[in-house]
N, C-alpha and C positions, 0 to 999 in steps of 0.2 A: 377631099378621099375622103379623110377623117370626118365628114357631114352625108357620110352613106354608110358608115355603119352607126351609128347613132339614129333609132328611132324619134321618132316626131314628139312621143314623151321629153326623152331627153334634150333633144334639139330646139324646141319651146324650154327644159331649162336652162339650158348654155345661154341663151341668146336673153333672158331673164334677167340671168344672171350676169349679164354679162353692163345689160342697160341700166340695172340696180345699184350697183359698184359704181358707177361714172356718176351716176346724180347722186351719191351717200359719200364720195370721197375720193380717193385718189386710187384708179387705179393699179393691178395685180406689178406692169410692165411700170409705176412712178413707184412702186415698193419694193420693188424689184432695184430699180439704179437708187431710191436713196439706200438702201441694207449697202447694197456693193462699195456705196461713197462712203459709207457709216466705219463700213471693214475696211475699206484702205484710209482713211484719218486711222481707227483703231493702231492701225499695221504699223503711220507713221508716228503714235506716241509709242506705241511698243519700241521702234528700233531705236526711236528719243530717246527711251529710262533704258535703253539696253546698252546704250553710247556713254549714257550718264554712270552708267554702274561701270562700267568698265573703267572708266574714265577715274572714279571715286577710287578703286579699290588698286590699281596701279599708282594713284598718289597712296598711298597708306603703306602699301611696299616700301613707294622709295624713301617715303618718308620715315618709314621703321628702318629701314636700308640700312640709311644714314648712317653712321656710331656720331651723335653729338657731340658727346664724351668718350674719353677712354672704357667709362665705366657702361657705356651702354650699348648692349651685344646686337648687333642686324638683328631682323625678324627670322632669316633664315635658323640665325643659330638659335632664337628663343625655342623655332618649332623643332628644331634637331633634340635639342637640352628636350623639353617635352616630350618627346618619341622615346630617349633613351630615359626616361625615367617610367613612363609605362609598360617599356618593355623590364627592366630591373622590378619595377613593383610586380609583374607577371609574370615573374622569374621569383621571387620570392617565396609568392602565392601556389604556384607547384607545388617550390621546396614544401613550404609546410602542410599541405594538405596532403601529399603525397605522406611527408614524416607523421604526418598526424593518422595517415589512414593504416603507414606501420602499427603502431602502439597500439589503435583500434581492435587491430585484428588478432594482437600481440594480449591486451587486455578479456578481447572477448576467447581467445582458450584459454592461455590461466581463466577463466570464469565455469567453462566445462570443468575443466579438469577440476576443479575443488563440486561443482554440485554435483557431479560424479561421483569423485572420496565424500562425499554428505548422505549421499544418496546412499551409495554404499552403505555407512555409518549404521543408519537408516532401518536402511532393511535387515544385514544381518550383526549379529552384538555381536561378544566375547563368546555366549552358551551356543555350542553349535545349536543350528533348528530354529530362532530365538531373535527376533529385530529388535531393536535398545527400544521401542516403539514400547516393543511390550514391557523386557525387562526395566523399562521405566516407569509403568502401569501396576505393578505388581510393586515394585521399591513408595508405591504412593500408597500403594493401601494396607501395605507394610503398617505404613507410618500414621496413618489413621486409622489403623487397631492399635496401634501401642498409642498414642495420643487418644483415646478413649478409653485407654487397660488405667493412663495416668491421668484422666479427671475422674474414674471411678475412680483409682484411690485416692487421690486428694481429697475427695466427700463424703469418702469410708471413714479419714483422718481428720475430719476437718469433725463428721458428728461424733468420734471419741473424744477428738478435744472439747467436744461442750457439755456432753455429759457430765 
């Protein structure tokens, strides 16, 4: 029935393939049989390795579970202790993080208040309608003028003493 569906070109191709493969090497069926045998062998090897692993783990657990001396705790005790220490570390970290977060929020609020106070002080001076920057600018200009007057006075005094 399958041959009826193939046209003459396809039929000649498949017949030439089957004759070429038999003369060139193993047939498709031989390759399948070989692959299945290899798969079966790999499965057996895997089962042996798995059994060896189970026996090894069981031996390790037995060796570590038997207390060789009163000072040597069992493996389960060691694992339990590790889990307890891990839980304690997690608890301490969470507590420290929450405490530090609260301190950070408090510091942020304090900084915001200080910034508002500083901006207000810069924006509004003691005199109504003037900013602290304007007041400081005027004082700097006054100091500059007084310094020039003093320099000029010094030059006059030196010129009188020099005559």
